Backbone as CSV, one residue per row, in Angstrom:
resi,resn,N_x,N_y,N_z,CA_x,CA_y,CA_z,C_x,C_y,C_z
1,UNK,-184.060,73.402,-92.787,-184.474,72.396,-93.527,-186.041,72.351,-93.702
2,UNK,-186.728,73.088,-92.653,-188.231,73.250,-92.755,-188.426,74.130,-93.974
3,UNK,-187.619,75.077,-94.174,-187.859,76.045,-95.304,-187.680,75.223,-96.615
4,UNK,-186.604,74.461,-96.771,-186.322,73.715,-98.001,-187.464,72.690,-98.153
5,UNK,-187.951,72.083,-97.136,-189.096,71.119,-97.284,-190.319,71.849,-97.768
6,UNK,-190.508,73.153,-97.301,-191.776,73.829,-97.792,-191.735,74.275,-99.148
7,UNK,-190.375,74.497,-99.624,-190.164,74.883,-101.059,-190.366,73.743,-102.053
8,UNK,-189.974,72.521,-101.483,-190.261,71.300,-102.276,-191.552,70.933,-102.351
9,UNK,-192.213,70.997,-101.248,-193.710,70.741,-101.154,-194.686,71.513,-102.082
10,UNK,-194.261,72.890,-102.257,-195.087,73.724,-103.003,-195.019,73.371,-104.544
11,UNK,-193.876,73.157,-105.017,-193.806,72.757,-106.598,-194.397,71.265,-106.801
12,UNK,-194.214,70.395,-105.725,-194.807,69.064,-105.831,-196.303,69.086,-105.986
13,UNK,-197.041,69.879,-105.136,-198.464,70.022,-105.109,-198.877,70.753,-106.479
14,UNK,-198.089,71.780,-106.888,-198.380,72.345,-108.101,-198.453,71.459,-109.373
15,UNK,-197.454,70.655,-109.300,-197.383,69.612,-110.436,-198.400,68.614,-110.318
16,UNK,-198.650,68.207,-109.176,-199.787,67.240,-109.026,-201.159,67.886,-109.531
17,UNK,-201.458,69.043,-109.004,-202.604,69.721,-109.533,-202.593,69.984,-111.013
18,UNK,-201.526,70.255,-111.561,-201.529,70.469,-113.027,-201.710,69.238,-113.653
19,UNK,-201.115,68.043,-113.277,-201.239,66.798,-113.906,-202.733,66.244,-113.919
20,UNK,-203.345,66.548,-112.683,-204.733,66.092,-112.503,-205.693,66.840,-113.458
21,UNK,-205.387,68.265,-113.718,-206.216,69.065,-114.588,-206.001,68.476,-116.107
22,UNK,-204.651,68.400,-116.396,-204.330,67.956,-117.904,-204.773,66.608,-117.967
23,UNK,-204.793,65.644,-117.105,-205.201,64.258,-117.243,-206.785,64.251,-117.448
24,UNK,-207.453,64.982,-116.752,-209.042,65.221,-116.847,-209.266,65.937,-118.388
25,UNK,-208.509,66.857,-118.835,-208.749,67.314,-120.145,-208.480,66.390,-121.231
26,UNK,-207.421,65.552,-120.984,-207.181,64.592,-122.051,-208.162,63.432,-122.256
27,UNK,-208.540,63.086,-120.924,-209.704,61.984,-120.931,-210.967,62.618,-121.664
28,UNK,-211.310,63.812,-121.279,-212.540,64.318,-121.798,-212.243,64.459,-123.391
29,UNK,-211.046,64.914,-123.897,-210.819,64.955,-125.366,-210.946,63.651,-125.976
30,UNK,-210.432,62.595,-125.322,-210.521,61.296,-125.962,-211.990,60.788,-125.965
31,UNK,-212.569,60.998,-124.976,-214.027,60.564,-124.926,-214.913,61.255,-126.001
32,UNK,-214.649,62.621,-126.239,-215.398,63.293,-127.337,-214.830,62.748,-128.674
33,UNK,-213.702,62.462,-128.765,-213.243,61.977,-130.176,-213.927,60.542,-130.324
34,UNK,-213.839,59.667,-129.330,-214.463,58.425,-129.498,-215.915,58.543,-129.838
35,UNK,-216.841,59.471,-129.187,-218.055,59.618,-129.589,-218.281,60.105,-130.870
36,UNK,-217.390,61.093,-131.294,-217.541,61.677,-132.688,-217.289,60.649,-133.752
37,UNK,-216.314,59.692,-133.454,-216.083,58.520,-134.418,-217.108,57.695,-134.577
38,UNK,-217.828,57.227,-133.275,-218.868,56.455,-133.374,-220.108,57.023,-134.156
39,UNK,-220.286,58.317,-133.861,-221.427,59.034,-134.657,-221.226,58.906,-136.028
40,UNK,-220.068,59.310,-136.627,-219.716,59.346,-137.951,-219.801,58.000,-138.601
41,UNK,-219.394,56.954,-137.744,-219.465,55.477,-138.329,-220.970,55.258,-138.452
42,UNK,-221.738,55.475,-137.541,-223.195,55.160,-137.681,-223.909,55.986,-138.841
43,UNK,-223.382,57.207,-138.983,-223.913,58.048,-140.049,-223.499,57.472,-141.463
44,UNK,-222.290,57.001,-141.528,-221.700,56.419,-142.735,-222.505,55.141,-143.110
45,UNK,-222.781,54.252,-142.118,-223.634,53.226,-142.380,-225.020,53.488,-142.859
46,UNK,-225.614,54.400,-142.165,-226.860,54.830,-142.514,-227.088,55.410,-143.910
47,UNK,-226.189,56.425,-144.186,-226.192,56.957,-145.553,-225.909,55.892,-146.693
48,UNK,-225.014,54.973,-146.407,-224.663,53.817,-147.365,-225.903,53.035,-147.566
49,UNK,-226.529,52.786,-146.452,-227.798,51.896,-146.592,-228.901,52.660,-147.511
50,UNK,-229.156,53.850,-147.120,-230.084,54.727,-147.789,-229.749,54.922,-149.333
51,UNK,-228.473,55.093,-149.576,-227.907,55.218,-150.939,-228.144,53.939,-151.699
52,UNK,-227.891,52.740,-151.201,-228.152,51.457,-151.799,-229.586,51.224,-152.011
53,UNK,-230.448,51.573,-151.066,-231.852,51.450,-151.241,-232.387,52.313,-152.532
54,UNK,-231.879,53.665,-152.575,-232.326,54.406,-153.648,-231.855,54.046,-155.071
55,UNK,-230.542,53.436,-154.947,-230.098,52.987,-156.273,-230.938,51.695,-156.720
56,UNK,-231.252,50.871,-155.910,-232.109,49.821,-156.396,-233.386,50.228,-156.623
57,UNK,-234.004,51.268,-155.930,-235.441,51.688,-156.388,-235.358,52.511,-157.674
58,UNK,-234.436,53.202,-157.948,-234.292,53.711,-159.256,-234.077,52.863,-160.358
59,UNK,-233.273,51.742,-160.191,-233.097,50.772,-161.155,-234.217,50.052,-161.554
60,UNK,-235.063,49.604,-160.528,-236.306,49.045,-160.686,-237.391,49.954,-161.365
61,UNK,-237.268,51.317,-161.024,-238.263,52.226,-161.597,-238.024,52.351,-163.119
62,UNK,-236.782,52.536,-163.551,-236.530,52.899,-164.891,-236.163,51.823,-165.872
63,UNK,-235.806,50.674,-165.213,-235.290,49.422,-165.978,-236.483,48.862,-166.773
64,UNK,-236.396,48.701,-168.106,-237.545,47.986,-168.861,-237.558,46.532,-168.387
65,UNK,-238.792,46.070,-168.187,-238.954,44.606,-167.848,-238.928,43.760,-169.160
66,UNK,-237.856,43.561,-169.622,-237.874,42.708,-170.933,-237.881,41.301,-170.723
67,UNK,-238.639,40.553,-171.558,-238.562,39.043,-171.410,-237.510,38.565,-172.221
68,UNK,-237.018,39.288,-173.276,-235.829,38.784,-174.044,-234.769,40.072,-173.961
69,UNK,-233.570,39.821,-173.450,-232.613,40.910,-173.418,-231.922,41.218,-174.699
70,UNK,-231.038,42.200,-174.736,-230.512,42.534,-176.092,-229.421,41.408,-176.311
71,UNK,-229.116,41.271,-177.659,-228.144,40.375,-178.085,-226.814,40.412,-177.503
72,UNK,-226.046,39.239,-177.235,-224.817,39.259,-176.767,-223.883,38.351,-177.617
73,UNK,-222.572,38.541,-177.473,-221.677,37.567,-178.205,-221.730,36.206,-177.389
74,UNK,-222.126,35.156,-177.997,-222.278,33.934,-177.264,-220.998,33.367,-176.812
75,UNK,-219.864,33.425,-177.501,-218.551,32.946,-177.073,-218.048,33.845,-175.854
76,UNK,-218.313,35.132,-175.935,-217.889,35.987,-174.806,-218.664,35.713,-173.540
77,UNK,-220.077,35.457,-173.831,-220.887,35.195,-172.768,-220.490,33.879,-171.861
78,UNK,-220.314,32.799,-172.734,-219.752,31.403,-172.181,-218.481,31.666,-171.494
79,UNK,-217.514,32.415,-172.074,-216.162,32.589,-171.295,-216.345,33.246,-170.191
80,UNK,-217.304,34.209,-170.007,-217.525,34.939,-168.856,-218.240,34.169,-167.690
81,UNK,-219.257,33.411,-168.116,-220.092,32.714,-167.196,-219.444,31.274,-166.801
82,UNK,-218.504,30.770,-167.594,-217.963,29.362,-167.220,-216.504,29.684,-167.165
83,UNK,-215.881,30.270,-166.086,-214.631,30.628,-165.884,-213.724,29.358,-165.215
84,UNK,-214.461,28.415,-164.658,-213.711,27.333,-163.974,-212.898,26.435,-164.845
85,UNK,-212.078,25.589,-164.210,-211.362,24.644,-164.857,-211.961,23.194,-164.923
86,UNK,-213.151,22.994,-164.276,-213.700,21.711,-164.235,-213.871,21.190,-165.551
87,UNK,-214.122,19.960,-165.910,-214.417,19.354,-167.044,-215.700,19.955,-167.641
88,UNK,-216.869,20.223,-166.729,-217.946,20.722,-167.275,-217.789,22.154,-167.753
89,UNK,-217.171,22.998,-166.971,-216.812,24.405,-167.424,-216.050,24.494,-168.826
90,UNK,-215.075,23.543,-168.926,-214.247,23.451,-170.121,-215.245,23.099,-171.339
91,UNK,-216.213,22.213,-170.969,-217.078,21.747,-172.137,-218.042,22.857,-172.513
92,UNK,-218.520,23.553,-171.454,-219.497,24.732,-171.883,-218.810,25.770,-172.642
93,UNK,-217.490,26.009,-172.303,-216.869,27.029,-173.137,-216.541,26.556,-174.584
94,UNK,-216.401,25.166,-174.810,-216.084,24.706,-175.965,-217.253,24.504,-176.878
95,UNK,-218.495,24.199,-176.467,-219.632,23.776,-177.098,-220.038,24.918,-178.092
96,UNK,-220.053,26.254,-177.717,-220.482,27.344,-178.717,-219.588,27.360,-179.963
97,UNK,-218.275,26.953,-179.836,-217.356,26.937,-180.945,-217.877,25.903,-181.891
98,UNK,-218.184,24.600,-181.314,-218.612,23.567,-182.150,-220.018,23.826,-182.840
99,UNK,-220.787,24.609,-182.083,-222.142,24.895,-182.583,-222.017,25.908,-183.744
100,UNK,-221.204,27.125,-183.592,-221.000,27.995,-184.577,-220.331,27.414,-185.826
101,UNK,-219.322,26.500,-185.599,-218.641,26.008,-186.821,-219.420,25.017,-187.628
102,UNK,-220.495,24.665,-187.083,-221.444,23.776,-187.610,-222.459,24.491,-188.527
103,UNK,-222.536,25.743,-188.356,-223.576,26.667,-188.986,-222.966,27.315,-190.215
104,UNK,-222.265,26.558,-191.014,-221.792,27.168,-192.290,-220.605,28.242,-192.106
105,UNK,-220.742,29.360,-192.691,-219.751,30.368,-192.623,-220.024,31.447,-191.565
106,UNK,-221.292,31.324,-190.988,-221.681,32.364,-190.048,-220.618,32.600,-188.929
107,UNK,-219.921,31.643,-188.604,-218.970,31.824,-187.468,-217.872,32.788,-187.919
108,UNK,-217.695,33.260,-189.141,-216.840,34.245,-189.523,-217.061,35.508,-188.795
109,UNK,-218.419,35.744,-188.504,-218.766,36.977,-187.845,-218.127,37.174,-186.537
110,UNK,-217.412,36.181,-185.966,-216.620,36.330,-184.707,-215.280,36.869,-184.866
111,UNK,-214.973,37.181,-186.237,-213.733,37.695,-186.719,-213.432,39.158,-186.082
112,UNK,-212.212,39.376,-185.514,-211.778,40.613,-184.950,-210.784,41.340,-185.913
113,UNK,-210.985,42.593,-186.179,-209.973,43.321,-186.829,-209.105,44.080,-185.914
114,UNK,-208.214,43.225,-185.379,-207.266,43.884,-184.344,-207.957,44.400,-183.122
115,UNK,-207.819,45.537,-182.649,-208.497,46.048,-181.557,-210.063,46.063,-181.646
116,UNK,-210.577,46.085,-182.853,-211.977,46.302,-183.287,-212.587,44.806,-183.090
117,UNK,-213.328,44.575,-182.064,-213.957,43.302,-181.750,-215.039,43.150,-182.578
118,UNK,-216.000,42.244,-182.077,-217.132,41.737,-182.768,-217.847,42.801,-183.649
119,UNK,-217.970,42.428,-184.969,-218.531,43.329,-185.932,-219.756,42.799,-186.543
120,UNK,-220.188,41.517,-186.373,-221.385,40.923,-186.784,-221.317,40.865,-188.301
121,UNK,-222.405,40.950,-188.879,-222.580,40.647,-190.447,-221.762,41.561,-191.113
122,UNK,-221.138,42.846,-190.750,-220.380,43.709,-191.406,-219.053,43.083,-191.698
123,UNK,-218.621,42.134,-191.042,-217.224,41.324,-191.214,-217.131,41.019,-192.646
124,UNK,-218.107,40.531,-193.448,-217.890,39.953,-194.762,-217.486,41.143,-195.671
125,UNK,-218.189,42.289,-195.628,-217.974,43.400,-196.465,-216.533,43.978,-196.129
126,UNK,-216.066,44.039,-194.948,-214.852,44.703,-194.516,-213.728,43.751,-195.079
127,UNK,-213.921,42.391,-194.851,-212.943,41.420,-195.340,-212.774,41.451,-196.751
128,UNK,-213.864,41.653,-197.510,-213.847,41.785,-198.916,-213.116,42.956,-199.389
129,UNK,-213.184,44.033,-198.759,-212.470,45.144,-199.162,-210.912,45.117,-198.874
130,UNK,-210.742,44.483,-197.779,-209.381,44.291,-197.377,-208.513,43.331,-198.488
131,UNK,-209.217,42.256,-198.851,-208.620,41.328,-199.705,-208.517,41.918,-201.217
132,UNK,-209.504,42.710,-201.549,-209.470,43.282,-202.861,-208.215,44.358,-202.908
133,UNK,-208.112,44.979,-201.795,-206.932,45.957,-201.683,-205.574,45.305,-201.750
134,UNK,-205.507,44.141,-201.159,-204.302,43.265,-201.195,-203.997,42.856,-202.699
135,UNK,-205.030,42.436,-203.284,-204.902,41.907,-204.589,-204.380,42.999,-205.483
136,UNK,-205.048,44.277,-205.335,-204.666,45.380,-206.178,-203.246,45.749,-205.967
137,UNK,-202.733,45.892,-204.735,-201.353,46.216,-204.359,-200.413,45.165,-204.975
138,UNK,-200.884,43.917,-204.674,-200.008,42.840,-205.183,-199.763,42.888,-206.585
139,UNK,-200.837,43.147,-207.425,-200.672,43.210,-208.829,-199.741,44.428,-209.320
140,UNK,-200.039,45.626,-208.607,-199.219,46.905,-208.893,-197.765,46.483,-208.602
141,UNK,-197.423,45.974,-207.506,-196.031,45.838,-207.173,-195.324,44.805,-208.028
142,UNK,-196.133,43.823,-208.439,-195.479,42.724,-209.257,-195.148,43.208,-210.627
143,UNK,-195.867,44.278,-211.180,-195.594,44.787,-212.382,-194.292,45.800,-212.308
144,UNK,-193.869,46.090,-211.221,-192.654,46.993,-211.090,-191.517,46.245,-211.040
145,UNK,-190.552,46.394,-212.046,-189.307,45.669,-212.090,-188.154,46.434,-211.502
146,UNK,-188.135,47.683,-211.587,-187.125,48.705,-211.039,-187.037,48.528,-209.498
147,UNK,-185.851,48.252,-208.982,-185.554,48.076,-207.541,-185.889,49.327,-206.807
148,UNK,-185.388,50.484,-207.291,-185.465,51.672,-206.534,-186.853,52.164,-206.551
149,UNK,-187.596,52.073,-207.666,-189.003,52.419,-207.781,-189.944,51.605,-206.749
150,UNK,-189.563,50.274,-206.677,-190.340,49.322,-205.813,-190.167,49.759,-204.369
151,UNK,-188.824,50.096,-204.020,-188.527,50.623,-202.607,-189.297,51.888,-202.281
152,UNK,-189.407,52.757,-203.270,-190.244,54.068,-203.037,-191.639,53.732,-202.817
153,UNK,-192.261,52.655,-203.505,-193.539,52.280,-203.444,-193.804,51.720,-202.037
154,UNK,-192.767,50.932,-201.505,-192.969,50.425,-200.231,-192.906,51.430,-199.130
155,UNK,-192.150,52.489,-199.233,-192.056,53.512,-198.330,-193.306,54.187,-198.224
156,UNK,-194.025,54.441,-199.385,-195.340,55.130,-199.386,-196.417,54.255,-198.856
157,UNK,-196.263,52.938,-199.026,-197.329,52.015,-198.502,-197.254,52.056,-196.984
158,UNK,-196.030,51.883,-196.453,-195.954,51.669,-194.983,-196.053,53.049,-194.324
159,UNK,-196.149,54.139,-195.018,-196.450,55.350,-194.288,-197.819,55.666,-194.058
160,UNK,-198.623,54.766,-194.554,-200.209,54.930,-194.571,-200.612,53.839,-193.552
161,UNK,-200.950,54.230,-192.243,-201.209,53.270,-191.230,-202.582,52.484,-191.566
162,UNK,-203.538,53.164,-192.204,-204.859,52.499,-192.405,-204.723,51.530,-193.527
163,UNK,-203.886,51.964,-194.486,-203.739,50.930,-195.788,-202.947,49.763,-195.150
164,UNK,-201.929,50.057,-194.397,-201.038,48.876,-193.958,-201.978,47.932,-193.067
165,UNK,-202.888,48.535,-192.192,-203.664,47.678,-191.405,-204.712,46.807,-192.176
166,UNK,-205.171,47.357,-193.162,-206.054,46.605,-194.055,-205.427,45.485,-194.792
167,UNK,-204.108,45.656,-195.186,-203.248,44.661,-195.791,-203.125,43.547,-194.775
168,UNK,-202.795,43.859,-193.568,-202.527,42.840,-192.585,-203.691,41.983,-192.299
169,UNK,-204.940,42.635,-192.280,-206.193,41.924,-192.012,-206.402,40.906,-193.216
170,UNK,-206.174,41.445,-194.389,-206.238,40.546,-195.535,-205.315,39.130,-195.506
171,UNK,-204.025,39.471,-194.895,-203.176,38.282,-194.805,-203.786,37.381,-193.721
172,UNK,-204.264,37.957,-192.657,-204.747,37.108,-191.527,-205.972,36.353,-192.145
173,UNK,-206.748,36.856,-192.958,-207.930,36.102,-193.402,-207.500,35.016,-194.410
174,UNK,-206.436,35.267,-195.245,-206.018,34.367,-196.167,-205.306,32.966,-195.333
175,UNK,-204.813,33.329,-194.271,-204.381,32.335,-193.286,-205.391,31.556,-192.771
176,UNK,-206.499,32.258,-192.344,-207.718,31.520,-191.853,-208.335,30.639,-192.923
177,UNK,-208.332,31.113,-194.088,-208.913,30.390,-195.218,-208.075,29.149,-195.568
178,UNK,-206.730,29.259,-195.431,-205.913,28.255,-195.664,-206.174,27.009,-194.549
179,UNK,-206.261,27.572,-193.268,-206.579,26.562,-192.181,-207.706,25.815,-192.413
180,UNK,-208.865,26.652,-192.941,-210.083,25.894,-193.168,-210.045,24.911,-194.226
181,UNK,-209.315,25.280,-195.238,-209.271,24.378,-196.512,-208.552,23.082,-195.916
182,UNK,-207.500,23.153,-195.207,-206.757,21.961,-194.765,-207.539,21.262,-193.797
183,UNK,-208.401,21.873,-192.854,-209.115,21.193,-191.936,-210.097,20.285,-192.741
184,UNK,-210.841,20.810,-193.691,-211.725,20.124,-194.575,-211.028,18.817,-195.037
185,UNK,-209.812,19.049,-195.639,-209.160,17.910,-196.221,-208.860,16.804,-195.221
186,UNK,-208.420,17.207,-193.991,-208.225,16.263,-192.798,-209.419,15.460,-192.612
187,UNK,-210.657,16.077,-192.560,-211.893,15.429,-192.338,-212.102,14.355,-193.390
188,UNK,-211.784,14.397,-194.526,-211.875,13.510,-195.619,-210.766,12.460,-195.719
189,UNK,-209.895,12.536,-194.562,-208.774,11.649,-194.598,-207.673,11.857,-195.615
190,UNK,-207.642,12.998,-196.030,-206.689,13.356,-197.050,-205.143,13.672,-196.372
191,UNK,-204.059,13.403,-197.061,-202.795,13.747,-196.402,-202.605,15.300,-196.364
192,UNK,-202.219,15.836,-195.230,-202.072,17.291,-195.012,-200.653,17.462,-194.343
193,UNK,-200.141,18.784,-194.618,-198.846,18.955,-194.154,-198.791,18.846,-192.668
194,UNK,-197.504,18.369,-192.260,-197.419,17.990,-190.730,-197.535,19.104,-189.851
195,UNK,-197.209,20.492,-190.471,-197.400,21.646,-189.599,-198.940,21.855,-189.121
196,UNK,-199.771,21.476,-189.986,-201.153,21.620,-189.774,-201.653,20.603,-188.746
197,UNK,-200.960,19.393,-188.779,-201.463,18.433,-187.738,-201.006,18.818,-186.518
198,UNK,-199.795,19.565,-186.357,-199.442,20.165,-185.057,-200.331,21.238,-184.740
199,UNK,-200.875,21.928,-185.539,-201.723,23.079,-185.331,-203.049,22.554,-184.727
200,UNK,-203.635,21.525,-185.412,-204.950,20.941,-184.974,-204.783,20.166,-183.664
201,UNK,-203.492,19.735,-183.312,-203.424,18.835,-182.051,-203.463,19.616,-180.840
202,UNK,-203.369,21.005,-181.017,-203.434,21.882,-179.935,-204.877,22.111,-179.480
203,UNK,-205.198,22.159,-178.146,-206.532,22.260,-177.600,-207.053,23.680,-178.095
204,UNK,-206.211,24.698,-178.157,-206.646,25.953,-178.477,-206.828,26.286,-179.994
205,UNK,-206.459,25.315,-180.829,-206.621,25.472,-182.273,-207.053,24.151,-182.847
206,UNK,-207.999,23.505,-182.304,-208.359,22.184,-182.658,-209.103,22.215,-184.085
207,UNK,-209.673,23.426,-184.411,-210.357,23.656,-185.619,-210.267,25.149,-186.048
208,UNK,-210.693,25.544,-187.171,-210.516,26.812,-187.621,-211.241,28.010,-186.754
209,UNK,-212.310,27.685,-186.195,-212.952,28.747,-185.255,-212.014,28.789,-184.092
210,UNK,-211.647,27.753,-183.397,-210.829,27.978,-182.230,-209.445,28.590,-182.551
211,UNK,-208.976,28.377,-183.646,-207.549,28.987,-184.095,-207.951,30.473,-184.309
212,UNK,-209.105,30.827,-184.875,-209.422,32.263,-185.091,-209.568,32.960,-183.749
213,UNK,-210.391,32.379,-182.871,-210.736,33.015,-181.544,-209.562,33.138,-180.596
214,UNK,-208.809,32.141,-180.483,-207.769,32.024,-179.566,-206.401,32.687,-179.928
215,UNK,-206.220,32.664,-181.333,-204.933,33.077,-181.820,-204.981,34.178,-182.802
216,UNK,-205.726,33.923,-183.898,-205.578,34.810,-184.912,-206.231,36.258,-184.587
217,UNK,-207.304,36.291,-183.947,-208.129,37.539,-183.554,-207.194,38.431,-182.667
218,UNK,-206.202,37.925,-182.032,-205.411,38.659,-181.128,-204.207,39.298,-181.851
219,UNK,-203.914,38.807,-183.070,-202.780,39.428,-183.823,-203.178,40.707,-184.382
220,UNK,-202.105,41.653,-184.100,-202.443,42.999,-184.489,-203.039,43.840,-183.296
221,UNK,-203.332,43.208,-182.189,-203.946,43.849,-181.075,-203.179,43.711,-179.898
222,UNK,-203.036,42.426,-179.353,-202.221,42.334,-178.151,-201.072,41.366,-178.340
223,UNK,-200.928,40.780,-179.498,-199.712,39.938,-179.751,-199.458,39.859,-181.295
224,UNK,-198.209,39.341,-181.590,-197.947,39.163,-182.894,-198.016,37.720,-183.396
225,UNK,-197.216,37.277,-184.434,-197.358,35.914,-184.923,-196.384,35.004,-184.166
226,UNK,-196.882,33.702,-183.784,-196.091,32.819,-183.133,-195.310,32.077,-184.350
227,UNK,-194.589,31.097,-183.903,-193.732,30.391,-184.928,-194.630,29.540,-185.776
228,UNK,-195.607,28.866,-185.195,-196.567,28.074,-185.958,-197.341,28.894,-186.968
229,UNK,-197.641,30.283,-186.506,-198.337,31.132,-187.425,-197.398,31.525,-188.636
230,UNK,-196.241,31.714,-188.409,-195.206,32.072,-189.593,-195.254,30.877,-190.511
231,UNK,-195.414,29.604,-189.930,-195.445,28.519,-190.940,-196.594,28.621,-191.876
232,UNK,-197.760,28.878,-191.067,-198.938,29.095,-191.857,-199.006,30.170,-192.922
233,UNK,-198.365,31.310,-192.496,-198.254,32.478,-193.289,-197.418,32.201,-194.584
234,UNK,-196.246,31.512,-194.478,-195.426,31.096,-195.588,-196.216,30.188,-196.524
235,UNK,-196.929,29.263,-195.821,-197.492,28.243,-196.672,-198.729,28.831,-197.440
236,UNK,-199.371,29.811,-196.631,-200.627,30.341,-197.427,-200.256,31.405,-198.664
237,UNK,-199.094,32.067,-198.476,-198.605,32.813,-199.441,-197.677,32.275,-200.544
238,UNK,-197.280,30.889,-200.192,-196.573,30.157,-201.096,-195.141,30.868,-201.196
239,UNK,-194.604,31.286,-200.144,-193.413,31.979,-200.009,-192.609,31.300,-198.930
240,UNK,-191.266,31.268,-199.172,-190.207,30.736,-198.310,-189.811,31.848,-197.389
241,UNK,-190.054,31.818,-196.076,-189.735,32.855,-195.248,-188.485,32.429,-194.515
242,UNK,-187.339,32.877,-194.841,-186.113,32.552,-194.076,-185.680,33.548,-192.967
243,UNK,-185.663,33.066,-191.743,-185.484,33.949,-190.576,-184.075,33.648,-190.015
244,UNK,-183.325,34.695,-189.839,-182.098,34.556,-189.226,-182.182,35.041,-187.742
245,UNK,-181.997,34.093,-186.792,-182.268,34.339,-185.393,-180.941,34.716,-184.720
246,UNK,-180.701,36.003,-184.437,-179.545,36.459,-183.922,-179.181,35.822,-182.546
247,UNK,-180.176,35.588,-181.831,-179.885,34.998,-180.411,-179.728,33.656,-180.486
248,UNK,-179.629,32.892,-181.711,-179.288,31.519,-181.794,-178.124,31.373,-182.705
249,UNK,-177.261,32.428,-182.844,-176.086,32.425,-183.620,-175.058,31.270,-183.116
250,UNK,-174.480,30.734,-184.297,-173.679,29.587,-183.912,-174.359,28.438,-183.511
251,UNK,-175.656,28.208,-183.732,-176.383,26.929,-183.343,-177.126,26.531,-184.581
252,UNK,-177.543,25.397,-184.519,-178.345,24.685,-185.729,-179.723,25.502,-185.919
253,UNK,-180.161,26.100,-184.862,-181.458,26.897,-184.988,-181.228,28.289,-185.523
254,UNK,-180.015,28.755,-185.948,-179.758,30.118,-186.323,-180.614,30.417,-187.496
255,UNK,-180.604,29.764,-188.503,-181.464,29.936,-189.742,-182.544,28.959,-189.755
256,UNK,-183.783,29.507,-189.770,-185.114,28.682,-189.832,-185.848,29.044,-191.014
257,UNK,-186.635,28.081,-191.608,-187.450,28.347,-192.784,-188.892,28.257,-192.423
258,UNK,-189.687,28.957,-192.833,-191.165,28.877,-192.643,-191.830,28.889,-194.048
259,UNK,-192.577,27.770,-194.537,-192.486,26.420,-193.816,-191.083,25.800,-193.983
260,UNK,-190.958,24.667,-193.362,-189.562,24.005,-193.258,-189.252,23.340,-194.646
261,UNK,-190.333,22.948,-195.381,-190.111,22.187,-196.691,-190.801,22.813,-197.712
262,UNK,-190.348,24.011,-198.178,-191.197,24.774,-199.252,-190.903,24.180,-200.559
263,UNK,-191.800,24.464,-201.551,-191.449,23.978,-202.840,-190.333,24.762,-203.546
264,UNK,-189.650,24.144,-204.406,-188.509,24.766,-204.955,-188.799,26.046,-205.697
265,UNK,-190.033,26.166,-206.355,-190.201,27.278,-207.109,-190.772,28.593,-206.380
266,UNK,-190.996,28.331,-205.147,-191.527,29.441,-204.233,-190.429,30.516,-204.154
267,UNK,-190.746,31.729,-204.144,-189.759,32.979,-203.884,-189.364,32.923,-202.371
268,UNK,-188.232,33.474,-202.171,-187.631,33.548,-200.739,-187.631,34.910,-200.282
269,UNK,-187.883,35.104,-199.082,-187.763,36.439,-198.349,-186.909,36.179,-197.102
270,UNK,-186.046,37.180,-196.670,-185.239,36.965,-195.476,-185.662,38.010,-194.387
271,UNK,-185.584,37.659,-193.122,-185.914,38.328,-191.968,-184.932,38.216,-191.003
272,UNK,-184.688,39.253,-190.155,-183.836,39.065,-189.014,-184.681,39.176,-187.748
273,UNK,-184.264,38.478,-186.732,-185.100,38.668,-185.486,-184.076,38.525,-184.197
274,UNK,-184.325,39.225,-183.299,-183.588,39.273,-181.899,-184.201,38.197,-180.904
275,UNK,-185.532,38.055,-180.941,-186.178,37.273,-179.936,-187.321,36.521,-180.430
276,UNK,-187.624,36.265,-181.684,-188.720,35.611,-182.326,-190.065,36.418,-182.036
277,UNK,-189.823,37.764,-181.714,-191.078,38.561,-181.739,-190.865,39.827,-182.479
278,UNK,-189.737,40.481,-182.546,-189.528,41.747,-183.439,-188.728,41.239,-184.527
279,UNK,-189.091,41.728,-185.607,-188.395,41.194,-186.997,-187.837,42.518,-187.661
280,UNK,-186.821,42.271,-188.297,-186.262,43.427,-189.314,-186.020,42.834,-190.536
281,UNK,-186.052,43.730,-191.603,-186.001,43.329,-192.991,-184.548,43.750,-193.412
282,UNK,-183.706,42.814,-193.682,-182.439,43.096,-194.182,-182.312,43.397,-195.651
283,UNK,-181.463,44.374,-195.953,-181.402,44.960,-197.330,-179.859,44.381,-197.776
284,UNK,-179.838,43.356,-198.682,-178.678,42.838,-199.219,-178.180,43.599,-200.384
């Protein structure tokens, strides 16, 4: 039994010694790791502080001290600076629109050509070219009576992205012109179509400028035409746009017309839609 006890004692002492050595090594490694992390943390804060100081110094060194900064878009500036929903913030975002609209036609400079934003005084020349192109194409197509030849002309037209883009912008401008005309009639208490009363009753399209900024400028960039825009398009072109809404099949809203009450002599075109966003041209 003494021999067995001695055999048991020797391994126990060896394990105890090994554990003390390992424990000491682990504690030393943990201490070194903590010290290293603290050092790098202080170094990170120090370098960040020095970098921030140097950036500020270089900005002050090379920035021109201007009493008047470069020009900015007033509407974009107010939208950026007054983002809140308080009555005062809403008023500050709305005032520039009223100011620009009161300055004659200069507010047209806020017109956006799809993804191409603020273009300044160049907008008038660009719009003139778009409208002249639409007039030329319209005259040329109107003179073609042969159905197949007109179809070939359409295929050529819609294979040229730049040409198609200019025609879209011309149509957008005609819509804006029509909205402006009706708005001026409304100011003189003349009778206007009900669809325009609906348009001007919205906070986002209370006048031609807000309609352009909040709706029309986004068309061709981030969105398409809404239903009320389809009404305005049909009214502006004096065309009855009949849309067959497939998702409303067997309901009273299956076939709708833009505008709802077109004049009898207006020509009619037909479209198919699956969701009021994507449209197809049926060939009958």
